[in-house]
C-alpha positions as a Markdown table, in Angstrom:
| # | Residue | x | y | z |
|---|---|---|---|---|
| 1 | Met | 2.3 | -14.6 | 1.7 |
| 2 | Lys | 0.6 | -17.7 | 0.5 |
| 3 | Lys | -1.2 | -18.0 | 3.9 |
| 4 | Leu | -2.4 | -14.3 | 3.6 |
| 5 | Ile | -3.8 | -14.9 | 0.1 |
| 6 | Leu | -5.5 | -18.2 | 1.2 |
| 7 | Ser | -7.0 | -16.4 | 4.3 |
| 8 | Ala | -8.3 | -13.6 | 2.1 |
| 9 | Phe | -9.9 | -16.1 | -0.3 |
| 10 | Val | -11.5 | -18.0 | 2.6 |
| 11 | Leu | -12.8 | -14.7 | 4.0 |
| 12 | Cys | -14.3 | -13.6 | 0.6 |
| 13 | Ala | -15.9 | -17.0 | 0.2 |
| 14 | Thr | -17.5 | -16.8 | 3.6 |
| 15 | Leu | -18.8 | -13.3 | 3.1 |
| 16 | Thr | -20.2 | -14.3 | -0.3 |
| 17 | Gly | -22.3 | -16.9 | 1.5 |
| 18 | Tyr | -23.8 | -14.1 | 3.6 |
| 19 | Ser | -24.3 | -11.7 | 0.7 |
| 20 | Gln | -27.9 | -12.6 | 0.3 |
| 21 | Ser | -28.7 | -11.2 | 3.7 |
| 22 | Phe | -26.5 | -8.1 | 3.5 |
| 23 | Asp | -28.3 | -5.0 | 4.7 |
| 24 | Val | -26.5 | -1.8 | 3.7 |
| 25 | Ala | -28.3 | 0.0 | 6.6 |
| 26 | Asn | -26.0 | -1.8 | 9.0 |
| 27 | Leu | -22.9 | -0.5 | 7.3 |
| 28 | Arg | -20.6 | 2.4 | 8.5 |
| 29 | Val | -17.6 | 3.6 | 6.4 |
| 30 | Gly | -15.2 | 6.4 | 7.0 |
| 31 | Gly | -11.8 | 7.7 | 7.7 |
| 32 | Gly | -9.7 | 9.4 | 10.4 |
| 33 | Leu | -6.5 | 9.9 | 12.2 |
| 34 | Tyr | -4.4 | 7.6 | 14.4 |
| 35 | Tyr | -1.3 | 8.0 | 16.5 |
| 36 | Ala | 0.9 | 4.9 | 16.9 |
| 37 | Thr | 3.0 | 5.0 | 20.1 |
| 38 | Glu | 6.0 | 2.8 | 19.4 |
| 39 | Ile | 6.2 | 4.1 | 15.8 |
| 40 | Lys | 5.8 | 7.6 | 17.2 |
| 41 | Asn | 4.0 | 9.0 | 14.3 |
| 42 | Val | 0.5 | 9.9 | 12.9 |
| 43 | Gly | -1.3 | 8.1 | 10.2 |
| 44 | Leu | -4.6 | 8.1 | 8.2 |
| 45 | Thr | -7.1 | 5.3 | 8.3 |
| 46 | Leu | -9.9 | 4.1 | 6.2 |
| 47 | Asn | -12.4 | 1.7 | 7.8 |
| 48 | Gly | -15.7 | 0.1 | 7.7 |
| 49 | Ala | -17.9 | -1.8 | 10.1 |
| 50 | Tyr | -21.0 | -4.0 | 9.6 |
| 51 | Ala | -23.4 | -4.6 | 12.4 |
| 52 | Ile | -24.3 | -8.3 | 12.3 |
| 53 | Thr | -26.6 | -8.0 | 15.4 |
| 54 | Asp | -27.2 | -5.3 | 18.0 |
| 55 | Gln | -24.3 | -6.7 | 20.0 |
| 56 | Trp | -21.8 | -7.8 | 17.3 |
| 57 | Ala | -20.1 | -6.1 | 14.4 |
| 58 | Ala | -17.3 | -7.0 | 12.0 |
| 59 | Ala | -14.8 | -4.3 | 11.1 |
| 60 | Leu | -12.1 | -3.9 | 8.4 |
| 61 | Ser | -9.5 | -1.1 | 8.4 |
| 62 | Phe | -6.4 | 0.0 | 6.5 |
| 63 | Thr | -4.0 | 2.5 | 8.2 |
| 64 | His | -1.1 | 4.2 | 6.6 |
| 65 | Ile | 1.4 | 5.7 | 9.1 |
| 66 | Phe | 3.4 | 8.5 | 7.6 |
| 67 | Glu | 7.1 | 8.0 | 6.8 |
| 68 | Lys | 9.5 | 8.7 | 9.7 |
| 69 | Asn | 13.2 | 7.9 | 9.8 |
| 70 | Tyr | 13.1 | 6.2 | 6.4 |
| 71 | Val | 10.3 | 3.8 | 7.5 |
| 72 | Lys | 6.8 | 3.5 | 6.0 |
| 73 | Trp | 4.1 | 1.4 | 7.8 |
| 74 | Asn | 0.8 | 0.1 | 6.4 |
| 75 | Ile | -1.6 | -1.9 | 8.7 |
| 76 | Leu | -4.5 | -4.0 | 7.8 |
| 77 | Asp | -6.9 | -4.9 | 10.6 |
| 78 | Leu | -9.8 | -7.4 | 10.7 |
| 79 | Asp | -11.7 | -7.1 | 14.0 |
| 80 | Gly | -14.8 | -8.2 | 15.8 |
| 81 | His | -16.7 | -5.7 | 18.0 |
| 82 | Tyr | -18.8 | -6.6 | 21.0 |
| 83 | Val | -21.1 | -3.8 | 22.4 |
| 84 | Phe | -21.0 | -4.0 | 26.2 |
| 85 | Tyr | -22.7 | -0.7 | 26.9 |
| 86 | Gln | -25.6 | 1.0 | 25.1 |
| 87 | Ser | -27.0 | 4.3 | 26.3 |
| 88 | Asp | -30.4 | 5.9 | 25.5 |
| 89 | Asn | -28.9 | 8.5 | 23.1 |
| 90 | Asn | -27.5 | 5.7 | 20.9 |
| 91 | Leu | -23.9 | 6.0 | 22.3 |
| 92 | Asn | -22.4 | 2.5 | 22.5 |
| 93 | Val | -19.1 | 1.3 | 23.8 |
| 94 | Tyr | -17.5 | -1.9 | 22.5 |
| 95 | Gly | -14.6 | -4.1 | 23.0 |
| 96 | Leu | -12.6 | -5.2 | 20.0 |
| 97 | Ala | -10.4 | -8.2 | 19.2 |
| 98 | Gly | -9.0 | -9.4 | 15.9 |
| 99 | Met | -6.0 | -9.8 | 13.6 |
| 100 | Ser | -3.5 | -7.2 | 12.4 |
| 101 | Ile | -1.1 | -7.5 | 9.5 |
| 102 | Ser | 1.6 | -4.8 | 9.6 |
| 103 | Phe | 3.7 | -4.1 | 6.5 |
| 104 | Trp | 6.8 | -2.0 | 6.7 |
| 105 | Lys | 9.3 | -0.7 | 4.2 |
| 106 | Ile | 12.7 | 0.9 | 5.0 |
| 107 | Thr | 14.4 | 2.9 | 2.3 |
| 108 | Phe | 17.9 | 4.2 | 2.9 |
| 109 | Pro | 18.7 | 6.8 | 0.2 |
| 110 | Ala | 21.9 | 6.6 | -1.8 |
| 111 | Met | 24.7 | 8.6 | -0.3 |
| 112 | Asn | 27.5 | 10.4 | -2.2 |
| 113 | Phe | 30.8 | 10.7 | -0.2 |
| 114 | Gly | 32.6 | 12.6 | -3.0 |
| 115 | Tyr | 35.6 | 11.4 | -5.1 |
| 116 | Gly | 33.2 | 9.0 | -6.9 |
| 117 | Met | 32.2 | 7.1 | -3.8 |
| 118 | Thr | 28.5 | 6.5 | -3.7 |
| 119 | Thr | 26.4 | 4.0 | -1.8 |
| 120 | Pro | 23.4 | 2.4 | -3.5 |
| 121 | Glu | 19.8 | 2.9 | -2.3 |
| 122 | Ile | 18.9 | 0.1 | 0.1 |
| 123 | Ile | 15.3 | -1.1 | 0.4 |
| 124 | Thr | 14.1 | -3.6 | 3.0 |
| 125 | Thr | 10.5 | -4.8 | 3.4 |
| 126 | Gly | 8.7 | -7.1 | 5.7 |
| 127 | Ser | 5.4 | -8.0 | 7.4 |
| 128 | Asn | 4.2 | -9.3 | 10.8 |
| 129 | Ile | 0.9 | -10.8 | 11.9 |
| 130 | Gly | -0.4 | -9.9 | 15.3 |
| 131 | Met | -3.5 | -9.6 | 17.5 |
| 132 | Asn | -5.6 | -6.5 | 18.3 |
| 133 | Leu | -7.2 | -5.8 | 21.6 |
| 134 | Gly | -9.0 | -2.6 | 22.4 |
| 135 | Val | -12.0 | -0.5 | 23.2 |
| 136 | Gly | -14.0 | 2.0 | 21.1 |
| 137 | Ala | -17.3 | 3.9 | 21.0 |
| 138 | Asn | -19.9 | 4.9 | 18.4 |
| 139 | Tyr | -21.5 | 8.3 | 18.9 |
| 140 | Pro | -24.0 | 9.4 | 16.3 |
| 141 | Leu | -23.5 | 13.1 | 15.4 |
| 142 | Thr | -26.4 | 13.2 | 12.9 |
| 143 | Asp | -28.6 | 10.7 | 11.2 |
| 144 | Asn | -25.8 | 9.8 | 8.8 |
| 145 | Leu | -22.6 | 10.7 | 10.7 |
| 146 | Asn | -20.9 | 8.7 | 13.4 |
| 147 | Leu | -17.9 | 9.6 | 15.5 |
| 148 | Ala | -15.9 | 6.5 | 16.5 |
| 149 | Pro | -12.9 | 7.0 | 18.8 |
| 150 | Glu | -10.7 | 3.9 | 19.5 |
| 151 | Leu | -7.9 | 2.7 | 21.7 |
| 152 | Arg | -6.3 | -0.3 | 20.1 |
| 153 | Phe | -3.2 | -2.3 | 21.3 |
| 154 | Thr | -1.5 | -4.5 | 18.7 |
| 155 | Ile | 0.4 | -7.4 | 20.1 |
| 156 | Ile | 3.2 | -8.1 | 17.7 |
| 157 | Glu | 7.0 | -8.1 | 17.6 |
| 158 | Gly | 7.5 | -4.4 | 18.7 |
| 159 | Ser | 3.9 | -4.1 | 20.0 |
| 160 | Tyr | 2.3 | -0.7 | 19.8 |
| 161 | Leu | -0.8 | 1.2 | 20.9 |
| 162 | Arg | -2.9 | 3.2 | 18.4 |
| 163 | Ile | -5.1 | 6.1 | 19.6 |
| 164 | Gly | -7.5 | 7.7 | 17.2 |
| 165 | Ala | -10.9 | 8.5 | 15.9 |
| 166 | Thr | -12.8 | 8.2 | 12.6 |
| 167 | Leu | -15.8 | 10.0 | 11.2 |
| 168 | Gln | -18.0 | 7.4 | 9.6 |
| 169 | Tyr | -21.0 | 7.7 | 7.2 |
| 170 | Met | -23.9 | 5.5 | 8.2 |
| 171 | Phe | -26.1 | 4.3 | 5.3 |
């Protein structure tokens, strides 16, 4: 946890150094749905991407996978995007790579067996750090709305694939 806090501090300090040149016109923020294969459930995501150049973007996202079999998942992703295809109608396709931090919580409810025999509620939590690899696209629907489908593989203990799309507002 100390490493996570230190990493967040270093990231904030680095971004603060670039804040003088921050152009909100290069920012996209939005939300959408994802399906996680090994978790076998759907979740909601909130994300944002900032185009550093025409080829490179930095992205941050938070995904909550709905509870299934007493397990809740939250995933924080910090990725870099590299545009390797740009069409005339502004469609672009990018590869992504980055870091993923997965947080999980298992809650087994208390059980009553009768005759005064009750088990307590059991809660277990944990986190894993992994690596993201994937591909995505940006397709402008209007001047201010962007559709961004993605296919993202997270390499971690119990690796999983996420398939989804977000609708983003472009400033």
